[in-house]
Structure formats: structure tokens, C-alpha cells
C-alpha positions in Angstrom: -31.3 13.9 7.2 -29.5 14.1 3.8 -31.3 12.6 0.8 -29.9 9.3 -0.4 -28.0 9.2 -3.7 -30.2 8.7 -6.7 -29.0 5.8 -9.0 -27.6 8.2 -11.7 -25.8 10.3 -9.0 -24.4 7.1 -7.4 -23.2 5.8 -10.7 -21.5 9.2 -11.5 -19.8 9.1 -8.1 -18.6 5.6 -8.7 -17.1 6.6 -12.1 -15.5 9.7 -10.5 -14.1 7.6 -7.7 -12.6 5.1 -10.1 -11.0 7.9 -12.1 -9.5 9.6 -9.0 -8.2 6.2 -7.8 -6.6 5.6 -11.2 -4.9 9.0 -10.9 -3.8 8.2 -7.4 -2.2 5.0 -8.5 -0.5 6.8 -11.3 1.0 9.2 -8.8 2.3 6.3 -6.7 3.9 4.8 -9.8 5.6 8.1 -10.7 6.8 8.3 -7.1 8.4 4.9 -7.5 10.1 6.0 -10.7 11.5 9.1 -8.9 12.7 6.9 -6.1 14.5 4.4 -8.4 16.1 7.3 -10.2 17.3 9.0 -7.0 18.6 5.9 -5.2 21.0 5.4 -8.1 22.8 8.5 -6.8 21.9 8.8 -3.1 21.8 6.3 -0.3 18.5 4.9 0.9 18.9 6.6 4.2 19.4 10.0 2.6 16.3 9.5 0.4 14.3 8.4 3.5 15.4 11.5 5.4 14.6 14.1 2.9 11.3 12.6 1.6 10.1 12.2 5.2 10.9 15.8 6.1 9.0 17.0 3.0 6.0 14.7 3.8 5.8 16.0 7.4 5.9 19.6 6.1 2.8 18.8 4.0 1.1 16.7 6.6 1.6 18.9 9.7 -0.8 21.7 8.7 -3.5 19.1 7.8 -3.2 17.4 11.2 -3.2 20.8 13.0 -6.3 22.1 11.2 -8.2 18.8 11.8 -7.0 18.6 15.4 -5.9 15.0 14.9 -4.7 13.6 18.3 -1.3 11.9 18.1 -0.9 11.1 21.7 -1.8 9.0 23.8 -1.7 6.1 21.4 -4.1 3.2 21.1 -2.1 0.0 21.8 1.4 1.7 21.9 3.4 -1.5 21.3 1.3 -2.3 18.2 1.8 1.2 17.0 5.5 0.8 17.4 5.5 -2.5 15.6 3.5 -1.1 12.7 5.8 2.0 12.4 8.8 -0.3 12.4 7.3 -2.6 9.8 6.4 0.5 7.6 10.0 1.8 7.9 11.5 -1.5 7.0 9.1 -1.9 4.1 9.9 1.4 2.5 13.7 0.9 3.1 13.5 -2.5 1.4 11.6 -1.1 -1.5 14.1 1.6 -2.3 17.0 -0.8 -1.8 15.4 -3.3 -4.1 14.6 -0.9 -6.9 18.2 0.3 -6.8 19.3 -2.9 -8.5 16.1 -4.7 -9.8 13.6 -3.7 -12.5 10.5 -1.9 -11.3 8.3 -4.6 -12.7 10.1 -7.3 -10.7 9.9 -5.4 -7.5 6.3 -4.6 -8.0 5.5 -8.3 -8.6 7.0 -9.2 -5.3 5.2 -6.4 -3.5 1.8 -7.3 -4.9 2.1 -10.6 -3.1 1.9 -8.7 0.2 -1.9 -8.8 0.3 -1.8 -12.5 -0.3 0.3 -12.9 2.8 -2.3 -10.8 4.7 -5.0 -13.1 3.6 -3.0 -16.2 4.6 -2.2 -14.7 8.1 -5.6 -13.2 8.9 -7.0 -16.5 10.4 -4.2 -16.6 12.9 -3.7 -12.9 13.6 -7.2 -11.5 13.2 -9.3 -14.6 13.7 -10.9 -14.2 10.3 -12.4 -17.3 8.6 -11.0 -18.3 5.2 -13.0 -20.6 3.0 -11.6 -23.2 0.5 -12.0 -20.8 -2.5 -9.8 -18.2 -0.9 -7.3 -20.7 0.3 -7.1 -21.9 -3.3 -6.5 -18.3 -4.4 -3.8 -17.9 -1.8 -2.0 -21.0 -3.0 -2.2 -19.7 -6.6 -0.6 -16.5 -5.4 2.2 -18.3 -3.6 2.8 -20.3 -6.8 3.1 -17.0 -8.6 5.7 -15.8 -6.2 7.7 -19.0 -6.7 7.5 -18.7 -10.5 8.6 -15.0 -10.4 11.5 -15.9 -8.2 12.9 -18.3 -10.8 14.3 -20.7 -8.3 18.0 -21.0 -8.7 21.0 -18.7 -8.3 19.0 -15.5 -8.6 17.0 -16.4 -5.5 20.1 -15.8 -3.5 20.4 -12.2 -4.9 20.3 -9.9 -1.9 17.9 -7.6 -3.7 15.4 -10.4 -4.3 15.6 -11.5 -0.6 15.2 -7.9 0.5 12.1 -7.7 -1.8 10.5 -10.7 -0.2 11.3 -9.4 3.3 9.9 -6.0 2.3 6.6 -7.4 1.0 6.3 -9.4 4.2 6.8 -6.1 6.2 4.0 -4.6 4.0 1.8 -7.4 5.1 2.7 -6.8 8.8 1.9 -3.1 8.3 -1.5 -3.8 6.8 -2.4 -6.3 9.6 -1.3 -3.7 12.1 -3.6 -1.1 10.6 -6.5 -3.6 10.8 -5.8 -4.1 14.5 -5.7 -0.3 15.1 -9.0 0.7 13.7 -9.7 3.2 16.5 -6.6 5.2 15.6 -7.3 8.1 13.2 -5.8 7.7 9.7 -3.8 10.9 10.1 -2.1 9.6 13.2 -1.3 6.3 11.5 0.3 8.1 8.6 2.2 10.5 10.9 3.8 7.8 13.0 4.9 5.7 10.0 6.4 8.8 8.4 8.1 9.6 11.7 9.5 6.1 11.8 11.0 6.6 8.3 12.4 10.0 9.5 14.2 8.4 12.4 15.6 5.7 10.2 16.8 8.3 7.8 18.4 10.4 10.5 20.2 7.2 11.8 21.5 6.1 8.4 21.8 9.1 6.1 25.2 10.1 7.3 26.6 6.8 5.8 27.5 7.7 2.2 26.0 11.1 2.3 26.1 12.8 -1.1 25.6 16.6 -1.3 22.4 16.9 -3.4 22.1 19.3 -6.3 19.3 21.9 -6.2 17.4 19.9 -8.7 17.7 16.7 -6.7 16.7 18.5 -3.5 13.5 19.4 -5.3 13.0 15.8 -6.5 13.7 14.3 -3.1 11.2 16.7 -1.5 8.7 15.9 -4.3 8.9 12.2 -3.3 7.1 13.0 0.0 4.7 15.6 -1.5 3.6 13.3 -4.4 3.0 10.4 -2.0 0.9 12.6 0.2 -1.1 13.8 -2.8 -1.6 10.2 -3.9 -2.9 9.3 -0.4 -5.4 12.2 -0.5 -6.6 11.0 -3.9 -7.1 7.5 -2.8 -8.9 8.7 0.4 -11.2 10.8 -1.8 -11.9 8.0 -4.2 -13.0 5.8 -1.2 -15.6 8.5 -0.3 -17.1 8.4 -3.8 -16.9 4.7 -4.5 -17.0 1.6 -2.3 -13.7 0.0 -1.4 -14.6 -3.2 -3.3 -14.7 -1.1 -6.5 -11.4 0.7 -5.8 -9.3 -2.2 -4.5 -8.6 -3.8 -8.0 -7.2 -0.5 -9.2 -4.1 -1.5 -7.2 -3.1 -3.9 -9.9 -2.6 -1.0 -12.4 0.6 -0.4 -10.5 2.1 -3.4 -12.2 1.2 -2.1 -15.6 2.7 1.3 -14.8 5.8 -0.4 -13.5 6.3 -2.4 -16.7 5.6 0.7 -18.9 7.8 3.2 -16.8 10.5 0.6 -16.4 10.7 0.3 -20.2 10.4 4.0 -20.9 12.8 5.4 -18.3 15.2 2.6 -17.5 15.0 0.3 -20.7 13.9 -2.6 -18.5 12.0 -5.3 -20.3 10.5 -8.0 -17.9 11.3 -11.6 -18.6 8.4 -13.8 -19.7 8.7 -15.9 -16.5 8.3 -12.7 -14.4 5.1 -11.8 -16.4 3.7 -15.3 -15.8 4.4 -15.0 -12.0 2.8 -11.5 -12.0 -0.3 -12.8 -13.8 -0.7 -15.6 -11.2 -0.3 -13.1 -8.3 -2.7 -10.7 -9.9 -5.3 -13.5 -10.5 -4.9 -14.6 -6.9 -5.4 -11.1 -5.5 -8.4 -10.4 -7.7 -9.8 -13.8 -6.7 -9.4 -13.0 -2.9 -11.0 -9.6 -3.5 -13.9 -11.1 -5.4 -14.7 -13.6 -2.6 -14.3 -10.9 0.1 -16.7 -8.6 -1.8 -19.2 -11.4 -2.2 -19.0 -12.4 1.5 -19.1 -8.9 3.0 -22.9 -8.3 2.3 -23.8 -11.6 4.0 -21.6 -10.7 7.0 -23.3 -7.3 7.3 -26.8 -8.9 7.1 -25.9 -11.3 9.9 -24.7 -8.4 12.1 -27.5 -6.0 11.3 -30.1 -5.5 14.2 -33.4 -6.9 13.1 -35.7 -4.0 13.8 -34.0 -0.6 13.4 -32.7 -1.1 9.9 -29.4 0.6 10.7 -26.2 -1.0 9.4 -23.8 -0.9 12.4 -20.8 -1.6 10.2 -21.1 0.3 6.9 -18.6 -0.9 4.3 -18.0 -4.1 6.2 -15.4 -2.7 8.6 -15.6 -1.3 12.1 -16.0 2.5 12.5 -17.3 2.7 9.0 -13.9 1.7 7.4 -14.1 -0.6 4.4 -13.2 -4.2 5.1 -11.8 -4.7 1.6 -8.1 -5.4 1.3 -6.2 -2.3 2.1 -4.5 -0.6 -0.9 -0.8 -0.3 -1.5 -1.3 3.4 -0.8 -0.6 2.5 2.8 3.0 3.2 2.0 3.6 7.0 2.1 
């Protein structure tokens, strides 16, 4: 039986996990920048097609060496729903960043976990206390503030952003309902869904890519897969409750990179809405992290001292709010 971590070793592992998660989020942010740059020239379908092919080229050897079973599927209809939601989510993201600043789009997307928290009592049967309902209402208020109700609310890109963040929530809820499915299989099928969508739509407005852009389009998938691996590694070194708040660094990167690469400066009202959404998400995370130990104590058998649900989730998966890294 391996010796348990000593306190100093555990602290070093936590710090390393945080650093790796920070790097993973930075890679996701750079991926978003490349995506925004490329959809200014190429159609969303063309970007989906080429990035999905590149991602599968990277993923296939990993699945083969680890003997990840892709078929038969657990709950096939739920798998199909999740793959469809994932495909719509990434399509909406690229469509939105083609005409909106990165910071605005990221603000709408960070509301996705709030939708998950609001829907979890109905979909997953989870109990939500008054503190978390308060945080959810603050998050919805942040979305309304960021939308700046008026003429802009009818902007197609804004509506697509809201729909995309809702699809992100559906994707996360689907992942929670498919805990018996290996992570590699979940990622494979959501990339396969994006590939099918790319094949169906890339012909419309196809632009022959330059050699440089073929490299960038391929790099989209490779960088996303690398970011996924970093986040997965960080969750092995640090607990999910420590890693989850790192997701909100994506908003800071979106503001910085939007200014550096695209000269986008977010309006003050957008920053206020983003602050409310961030505060709401961190509040939900804090209440979940406080409630998880109590739930584990209630579920732990009284005599054998074994925690049947390490990390607060079934099959040893963390119960903390899933990261945006869900989107490949």
C-alpha cells in the first residue's frame, strides 16, 4: 500500500497542480485567440472541420494505447445529446467571437456553470440551499447587466452567445449523467460530433487555406488537447475544489488578449456584469466545497474507514463544478 502524502509533499503537489492548471487555462485562452483570428477569414464549418481532424490525429494514439472502449456506449441517447450540445456550443463560440470582443463572449460563457447549478435540482436531483440560490440570482443579474438590455440584445451574435452558453450547460449536465463513460470516450465523441458538423457545413463558403493557416487551424485542435491534458494532470495533483476557481482566469486572459491582439476594450458595464458572474460562480464553488465533506461523511461506512466516493463524485471523479476545459 503506497505511503500517504506527507504534509509538505501534499502542499508542493497542490502548488504544482495550481501552476499546471494556470498554464492549461492560458493555453485555452490562446486557443480562443487563434479561433477568433481564423474565423475572420474562414467559415466556422471550415474551422470546425480542420481542428477536429487535427484533434483526432492527436487523440487516436492515446485512445489506442490506453485501450479506451468507444462502443457500446452507456446511455446512447444521452451520449448523442451531449455530443450535439458540444457541437452546437463550439459552433456558437466561434460564430460569436467572429463579431464580438473576446471579453464579452467569455462573460456570457462563464454564466454556463450558473445555469448548471440552477438546473441541477431538476435534472440531477441535487439539493440547492438558499445561499446557492442567492448566488445563482446574482449570476443571472450579472448576465442581464452584461447584456445591456436594449437594441444590442437583439444582435444575432449576442443571442448565439446565450444559446452557446446554454449548450455548454447541457454538455456539463450530460457529463455528470455519464460518469461511467471513460473521459477519453466522452472527448472522442464530442470531437466526432464537431467533425460531422464541419463536414456538413465546411463546403459553404470554403476558402482555400494558406500553408500558414493550415498549420494554425491544425494547431487549434492540438493546443486544445494539450490544455485538456494539463487540466487532467492538475486534477491528479490538486483537488478539484482548488483547481475550479482557476477557470475565471480565462476572463482576465480574454480582456488582455482582446486588447493586445484585436484592440478591444471592454465597456464598463460588461466588466460589472463579468464581476457579478464571477462572484456568483465563486460563491457557488465555495458552498459546494464546504458541503462536499459533510456529504462524504454522511455516505462513509461507519466501520471500515474507506471513503466510497473520494473527491465527492462517483467513481472517484471530483464533484466540483466541471471546468470550461470540457470544450475541446
